[in-house]
N, C-alpha and C positions, 0 to 999 in steps of 0.2 A: 591459659588457653592460647593456642596458636592462632594465627591469622585473624587477629581481632579487627584489623582494618577491613578485611573482606566482610566480616559480620557487620561492621559499621556501614559499609557501602550497601549491603543488602537491606539494612534498616532504612537507609535514606531512600532507596528505591521503593521500599514498601510504603514509606510516607508519601512519596510522589504519586504512586498508583492509588493509594487509599484516598488521597485528596481528589484525584481525578474521578474516582468512583462517586464521590460525594462527601462533603464536609462531615455529614452525620456518620458516615461509615468510618471516616478517619478518627473521629472522636470516640466512637464505640470501640474500635480496635485499640486505641490508646488506653482507654479505661480498662479494657480486658487485660492488656499487657501489664499495666500498673497493679491491677488486682492480683495477677499471677505472681508478680515479683513479691508483693506483700505477703501472700499466703505461703509462698515457697522460700521465703527469706532464709529459713533455717537450713534448707537443703542446698540453696545456692552458695551460701558462705562467701568464698573468695570471688565467685562469679557475679555477685550482686552488683559490684561497681561496674563491671563490663555491661551487665544488663541495663543499668541506668544510662550508661554511655550510648547504648543502642537506642534507648528511648529518646535521648537527645537528638541523635542522628535522624530518627523517625520524624520527630517534630521539625527538624531542619528541612527534611524533604517536603513536608507539608507546606512549610513557609516558602520554600523556593518556588513551588508550583503556584502558590497563591500570589506571590509577588510577580511572577511572570505573567499570570493571567490578568493581574491588575494593569500591567503594561499593555497587554493586548486590548483590554477594555478601554484604556485611555485613548487608544488609536481609533476608536469608533467615532471620535469627533471628526475624523477625516471623511467619513462616509457621506455620500451625497449622490443625487441623481444627475448632477451637473458636473462638468469638467472643472478641473482645478489647475492653476499654475503651480508647478512644483519645482523646488530646488532639492536635488538628491545627490548623494555621493555613491558612486558605483563601487561595490565591494567585490563583485565577481560578475563575469559575463560569459555565457555559454552560447555557442552556435548550435541550435537544434537541427537545422537544415538550411539550405540556401534561402536567404532572405527571411530567416526566422531566428530571433535571438531572445534569450531570457537574461535580464539584468537584475541581479540582486542588489538592492540599493538601500541605504539609510536615508530616511527623510529628514531634511534640514528645515524646510519651511513649506507651508501650503498657503497659497494666495498671499504671500508676503508675511505671514505670521509664523514665527517659530513654533515647531511642534512641541507641545508641553506634555508632561506626564511623568510618572515615576521611572521610566526607562526610555530607551531609544526605540523609535518606530522604524520598521523595515517594510519594504514593498517589493514585490516581484513585478517587474515591468516587461511586457511583451512588445517587441518591435519587429515589424514585418517588411523591412527594406534592407538592402545590402549595406554592410558596414565594412569598409576596407580596414584591414589590420584591427579587427574588433578588440583584440586583447589590450590594445593601447588605451582603451577606456577605463581599465582597472584603476581605481583610486581617484578618478577625475570627478569633478563636480559638474552636474548637468542642470540646465534649465529646460523644462519641458512642460507639456500640458496634456492632461488626460483625466478620465473619470477614475476615481479611486473607490474600490469596493472590497468588501470582505469576500473571500472565496467561499463557495458553497461546500457544505459537508457532503459526505457520501449520499447518493440519491437512492441507493438500494441497500437493503440490510446486509451487513457483513462484507461489503465490497470496499475497494480502495477509497480512502478518504483523503482527498487532495488538501483540504483545509488542515488536517492534522499533519500531513507531510510538510506543508509549509511552516507550521509551527515548530517542527523539529529543526528548521533552518532559522528560527526566530523571525519568521515573516508572518505578518498578520493581514496584509492587504495585497491586492493585485491591481494592475492598471495596464491599459493598452495606450500606446502613444504613437503618433504619426511622425513626429520630428523632435529633435532636441538640439541644444547648443551647449558646447563646453564652455564653462565660465571660469573654472580653476583647474590647474593641472594636478595638484596634490603632490607633495614631496615626501621626503623621509621614507618611512616604511612602504608607502604607496609606490614610490619610485623604485624601490627595491623589487617589489612584486612585479611591476611592469617589466623591469629588466630581466627577471627570471622567466617571465612568460615570453618575452622576446627571444630569449635563448631557446626555449622549448619550440616555439613556432618556426624559428630559423632552422633548427635541426630537422623538424618534420618537413619543411619546405625543400630541403636539399636532399632528402631521401629519394632515390630513383626506384620507387616501388609503385605497384598498382594501388588503386584506391582501397581495395579490400585489405591489402597488406598493411597499408598505412593505418587503416582503422583498427586493425588488430594491434599494431605497435602502440597506438594511442591508448588502447585499453590496457594492454599488459604493462606498459611503462608508467602511464599517468592515470589510469582508471577512468579515462574519458571514452565512453562508448556511444556518444550521441551521433557520431557519423557512421556507425557500423550498420551494415545491412541487417534488416530485421530477421531474415531467414538464417543468417550466420549466427546471430545472437541466440535464436531459438535452438539451434543445434547445440550450442554450449549449455544452455539451460537443460535441454533434454538429457545431456550426458552427465549433468551434475558437475560440470567443469567451468561454469560461469564465474566462479570465485576468482579465477585467474585474471578476469577482466576488471576486478576491483582491487586496487592496491591495498594489501593488508599484511598480516604477519608473515605470510609465505614469501612475498616479494622482499620485504625488509629483512626477513631471515636469511634469504639468499645473499643479500648485501652484507649482512653481519657475518655470515660464514666466510665470505671472501676477506673481510677485514681481519677476522681471527686467523685465517690461514696466512695472511701477509705478516701480521705482527707476531704470530706464534705465541700468543698470550703474554708477550713481554710487556712490562709496564712502561708506558711512555706518556708523559703529560702532553707532549706535542701531538702524538698520534691520537690520543684520546680526544683532545680538543678538536683536532681536524676532523675526526670521524663524526663527532657530535655536530660540528658545523655542517658537514656534508649531509647528515640526516635532516637538518633544518632546511638546507637547500633543496633536497629531494622532496621533503614534505610540501614546500612551496610550489614545486613543479606539479604536484598532484592536487594542489588547492586545498589541502588539509581536510579531507573527509574524516568522518569519525573513525573509520577503520585505520586510516593512516595515523591519526593522532594516537590511537591505542597502541599500534605496532611500534611507532617511533618512540613513544614514551617508555614502553617496556624495554626496548633495546637500549635506550639511553640509560635506564636504571641498571641494566645488566652491565653495561660498559663502565659506568661509574663504580658499580660494586666490584668489578674485577680490578679496577685501578686502585680502589681504596681498601681492597682486601675485606670487603664486607659480604656477609652471607646474603644470598638472593633467594627469595621465595616468589614463585610466579603468581600465586593467588593473592598474596599480600600486595605485590606490585599492581596487579590488576585492580584490586580494591581501591588503591590510591588513585590510579588513573580514572576509574569510574567516578569517584567522588569529585575530582577536578572537572571532568566533563559535565557532570550533572549540575555543578555549581554554576557553570557558564550558561547552561540552558537545560533545565529539567525536562523539557518536552522531548529532548533527544531520546529519552528512554522508550518512546513510542514509535521510533523509527526503525525500519528493518536493518539499516546499516549498523546501528548501535547493538541491536539484539543479536544479529548474526556474528558480528565481530567478537563480542564478549562471550557469546555462547560457544563459539569455536574454542576459545582459550579454556573455558571451564570444562568443556568436553575432554580436551587434552589432559587437563590436570587431574580429572577424576577417572576417566575411562582408560587412558593409556597405561597407567601403572597396573591396572587389573588385566588388560589385554596382553601386556608385555610378559606376563607369566607364561603365556602359551604361544606367543608370536614374536618374531624379531622386532626390535625397537622401532625401526623405520616403518615397518608394515603396521605395527600397532598404533603409531601416531596418526597415519593417514586414515586407518579404519576408525579410530576414536572420533575424529572429526566427522567422518561420513555418517557414523551411527548417531552421533550427537546432533547433527543437523537434520537428519532425515525426518523426524516428527515435526520439526519446525517448518521445513520446506513443504511438507504435506499440508500443514495448517495454513500457511501464508500463500503459497504459490500453487497449491492443489495438484501437485504431481509428485511422483516418486521415480527417480532415475535408478532403474534396476541394476545397471552395470556401471554405476558411477565409480566404484573402486577400481575396476579394470581400466576405465577411460582416463582416470586421473594419473595413472602410472606414466604413460608416454607424454601426456600434456604437461604435467608438472616437471618432467625431465627436460622437455623443450623450454619451458619457462625458465628453468635454472640456467639455461644457456643464453636465452634472449635477453633477460633482465640485465646481467652484468655487461654483456656485449653492447646492448643498447645504451646503457649509461656511459660506457666507455666511448662509444661513438658520439654521444651528445657532448661529452667533455672535449673530445678531439675536435668536433665541429666548433665548439666555443673558442678553442685556442688557435686552431689552424684554419678555420673557415670551411672545412669539408671533412668528411670521413671516408671518401673515396670508395674503394671496393668493399670495405667493411660494411657499408650501408647495404650493398647488394647481398651480402651474406645474411644480414638481419632480415632483409626482405624474403630471401629464400627460406630461412627458418620459419618465418611467419607464415608463408604459404604452406609449408610442410605441416605446421600446427593446424591450419585451417583444413587441409586435406585429411589429416589423420582424424581430427575431430568430426568432420563431416562423414567420413567412412564409418566411424564408430556409432554415429548418431542414427544412420539409416532413416533420416527424416522423422526422427522421434519414435522409431519402432520400439525402443526399449524404455520409454518414459510412459508411465501409467498415470492417467488422470484419476484423482481421488477426491472425494468430498472432504471438507475440512473436519477433522476430529473436534469434538467439543473442547473448549478452552480449559474447562476444569480437568478433563482427562489428560490434556497435554501437560498441565501444571503438575498433576499427580505423577505422571510418567517420569518427568524430569526430577522431581523431588526424590522419588524412590530410587531411580537409577543412580543418581549422584550419591545418595546416602549409602546404598548397598555396596558401591564400589569405593567408598571413602575409608580412610584409616580409622575413623571413629567407629564405624560399624565392625571392622575387624577386631578392634580392641574390645568393644562391648561383647562380641561373640566369644572372644577368648576368655573374658572374665565372667561369661554367662550372666551379663547384666541385662536381662531381658526387659526389666522395667524401663531402662533408658531407651531401648529399641522400641518398646511399646509406646512410650511418650512421643517419640518422633513420628511414628506411624499415625498416632492419633492427631498430632499437630498437622501432618500432611493432609489427612482426610478433612480436618476442619478447614484448612485453607482452601482445599478443592471445593468444599461445600459453599464457602463464601463466594468463590469465583463462579460457581454454578448459579447461585441466587442472583448475583449481580449481572451476569451475562445473559440471563434468560429474558428474552424480549417478547413483546406481544406478537411479533411476526412468527415466532416459533409455534404459536397456536393458531395463526391465521389460516383459514380454509381457502380463501381467495385473496390473491395479491395482484393489484394493478402495478406492473413493473414499469419503472421509468426507463424508457428507451429513447428519450429525446422526442423529436417530432414524429410520433407514431403511437400505435397501440400495442399492448401485450398484457394478456390476462393469464396468470398462473393459477391453475386449479389444483389444489392438494386434497385428494380424497384419501384420508388415512395416512399411513406412513410410507406406503409403497407405490401409490399411483399418482403420477404427475402428468398434467396436460397443459398445453398452451393454446390460447386462441390469439392469433396474430403474434408477430415478433418484431415489429418495428422494421427499420431499415434505412440505410443512407448510402448513396452511391459512392461517397467519399470516405466511408468508415465501415469496418466490418463489425456491425452490431451483434451478429450472431456469435462470433468468436470472442469479441472483446467486451461485450456487455452481458449477453444472456448466459454464455457458458460460465463466466466467473460467478454471476449471481446464483446460478443453479448449484454449482459445486460448493459455494460458501454456505448454502442453505440446505445441504444434505441431500441434494437430488443428483443421482448418478446417471439417470436416463429419463427420457420423455416417452411415455407410453403412446400419446397421441398429440400431434400438433395440427391445428386447424387454422386455415386462413380465411378471413371473411371475403377477401378478393385479392387480386394479384398486383395491386399497386405497391410500389417500392416500400412505402412506410408501413406496410402491413405484412407483406410476404417475404421480402428479401432477407430480413433477419432470420426467419425460419429456415429458408434455403441455406443460408450461411451456417446456421447452427447445425443443420443436418450433416454438413461437410466436416464439422469439427467435434461432434457430440453424438451420442447414441440416441437418435430419434427413431423410434420403432415404426411409426406410421405417420404420414403427412396427408391430410385431407384438404382438398381445395374445391371440391364440388359436392353439391347436395341439393335437396329440395325440401320444401315444406312438408311436414308430416313425419320425416325421418327422426328417430329417437335413438340416441346412444345411451344404453343403460350401463353405467360404469360400476355401480354397486347399489346396495339397498338404500344408500343415503345420497347418491349422486346420479343425476340424469342430465343429458344434454339434448335439447330438442331444437331442430331447425325449423324456424318459422317462415323463412323467405330465402330464395325466390320460389315461385310455384313450380318451375321446371328446372331441372339440373342443367340442361343444355340450352343455350340461347345464342342467337346470332348477333345480338346487340353488343356494341363496343362500350356501352355505358357501365363500367365496372361498379361505379358508386350505386346506381339504381339496383343492380342485381347482386349487391353484397349479400353474403350469407348472414342471416340474422339468427343468433343463437340465444336460447333461453336456458340458462344453467340453474339447476336446483342442487344446492349443496347443503345437506342437512335441512335446516329450516329457513335457509336464505335462498332468494332467487335474484339473478342478475340478468339483465337484457343487454347483450353485446350487439351493437347496431352497425358496425363497420363505418362506411362513409355515406350512408344514405342521406339524401336531401329531403326537403319538405315534400317533394313529389313522391318519393319512396315511402315517407311516413304516412301520407294520405292513402296510398295503396294498401299499406299494412292495416290501417284503421278500417278501411272498407272491407277488407277480406275477413278480419276478425271481429267485425261489429257484432255486438250482442253476446260476446264471450269475454272472459277475463284473461285471455291468452297473453296480452301485452302487459298486464299488470305485474309489477315486480317490486322488490325491496330496493334494488340498486340499478341505476341506469348508467351504462357506459355511454356518455353523451355522443350523439352522432357527429361524425366528421370533425372531431377535435374542437367542437364548440363553434363551428362555422355559423355565421348569421343566416345562411341559407337552409339551416336545419333547426330542429327543436321547436316546432310550431306549438302553439298553445294547445291545440286539439290533441296533438301527440303526447305532450306532457301530461295532460289530463287523463288520457287513456292508460298511460303507463303508471302514473301516480306513485312515483318512487319516494322513499324516505331520503335516499342519498343519491347524488350524481357524482360521477368521477370522469374527469377529462384527461385523456392521454395526449399530452402536448409538450412541445419543446420550443426552442428558439426557431422562429420562422418569419417569413415575409408575407404571410397570408392574412394576418390579423387574427389568428386563432389564439385563444378563444375570443369570440366577440363579446364586448361589454354588454351588448343587448341581450345575449343569451344568458350571461352571468346574472344580470338583473332579473331576467324573467324567472330563472330558477330560484333566486333568492325570494322574490315576491310570492312564490308558491310554497314557501317554507321548506324547500329542499336543501339539505346540506350539500355544499359543493366542495369537492377536493380536486386539485390539479397536480399532475405529476411534475410540472415545471416548478411549482412552488413547494409542494409537500413531498416530492420524491415519491417513492413507492407508497401505495395506499393498501392496507390490509383490512380484511373483513373477517370477523370472528363471530361464530354462533355461540352465544352464552345461554344455553338452555332456552332457546327460542328468542332470545333478545340479540339484536344486531349491535355489534360493537366495532368501531372503526379505529385503526391505529395508523399513524403516519411516520415516515422516516424523518421528515423535517417538520418542525413546528413553525408556522408562519407568525412572525412578530406583528 
């Protein structure tokens, strides 16, 4: 059997993913695999040994993730509500913006005690003051003080998980510090990294370009986009050309093409050694992202294969690289960088040979990558670039000029101290790339926002697409071996079913979801599969909650539009998010005014009744007192959405509805984020909820008040908070209220 190493790599990945899903899942899958080998031993024959090897690699994947998790768990000893004196070694430092830096550090000691455990602990330190020549901190040992804590997981279902992202970097904790002191300089390899970074920054400093041109050059040459204007980056994303800003096989392939044209495939030990050394130098310039490691490793294998006259197989080499990367950190498999980098190569390997039957080889290679990445992009980033193939033609052509010229200028600057007019040419080419990409983007006119397809469907699409375009499928069809084809299809469906079962969360069944929007309120009402409504949308003057929180949440959870958005009042933390969402998303109707007695009949199972204010128009500037109060009935559940009313407004509500059960409900959205000026005893008795939910985030107002929390608890009301629990979902189970949360509070 060919490409055994690729099979072993996939087995290791399966072990990692299975252990992540749960140890019991991993054990069940292992038992099923062993049983299959036992019962099919007669049919497997020579393949039996390979199958057992794959089982070993599967177990190795399980063990790798278990061991790394044990390392992360050991780091919990550093958790504390108080600050700690730390000694750390800087492994990498990034400037996010002026006076904002992220330092990836290995922890040496905390409060004078060496950090113990089965592995090394790493922390991401945030620093908010200016650092001159910040790259000079690479490899140095710092003494600092700050609170160490674990990062919070995703606060809303399906959205970006910062804690998982940090784990893909082998980081388990975060900290903010105000100052630090360098105690050791770090030599050896650390000194080499500093020297390389010094060369890079010296080159960038001597370029006579605009800031936008420099940011593009940083992205194209080094994969560093942190200084890039957000609108410019969005243009690249919309066109499907953002991959040129992350150094990968395309960039390294351009360099390899130049090497081959210079050597004309002549064997030379000196040339081979120099080129491999240069690849190491270039990888250090880019700070060795996963895509760079993959690309450099594959090109090194090709180069050595050419020199040694050894046959080269792309998928076998890819399997070897994947195994090495996963051994170093198994969590990297959950990162977009690993997934996109390896998926692109697999797409080329399977789809290009099929497409090249009908298209020129150069066209089929680009199209193979575009087609292979499109379902993934739709799932992860929730957009489809409709003209990405057309946009990539000029952008990739310009990249093939900028990369070698840029590296040449860097080497010239390193040796002669300047690159003179050549730097101006690079700047001009960079501006041309920006202009061409911006013209093709038309402000995102050709990028369509889409909801995330189900993960089981994504897995099934890729398994079937790669199998149908593979050599094995052609052989089976030629031999009319339909049993083997059927077995693969059955296995693919079985895997898709396992993915479906594991990824099905309670939020998929929730009828009401209190979305975490930080310091603010947002209730998502889901009536059936096609009707979605929002009451309030949070908001922050320093952050676009509508576009960056609500839109991703909605698209990740299968919502392509909002039928009706309602604001209780026009304060920033309730209305601004809805306004921003309407600018970036399809919101059919926005309601900001209403009066008691109005009822919105959504369906036979859903009604929304306005209980307050008594008049739609008022001259009062007291937004809190005149908040729209909604009573939502969804199936057998009722929730009272109270805006920011205070105890004065609560008293007015009680007086108006005295003698009726209008205020009584199952779920209470606690008034004014749990302020101590709301939630009076009389109001809570009138509402008499089973559950209370508080929309709250980090704030300086003392929300929620401990007094209110204690009051709710004493009345036997279950309390959930979006700052602790993340999103809170409510499910009607045949008349019984069930609550699900995104985060479980320890």
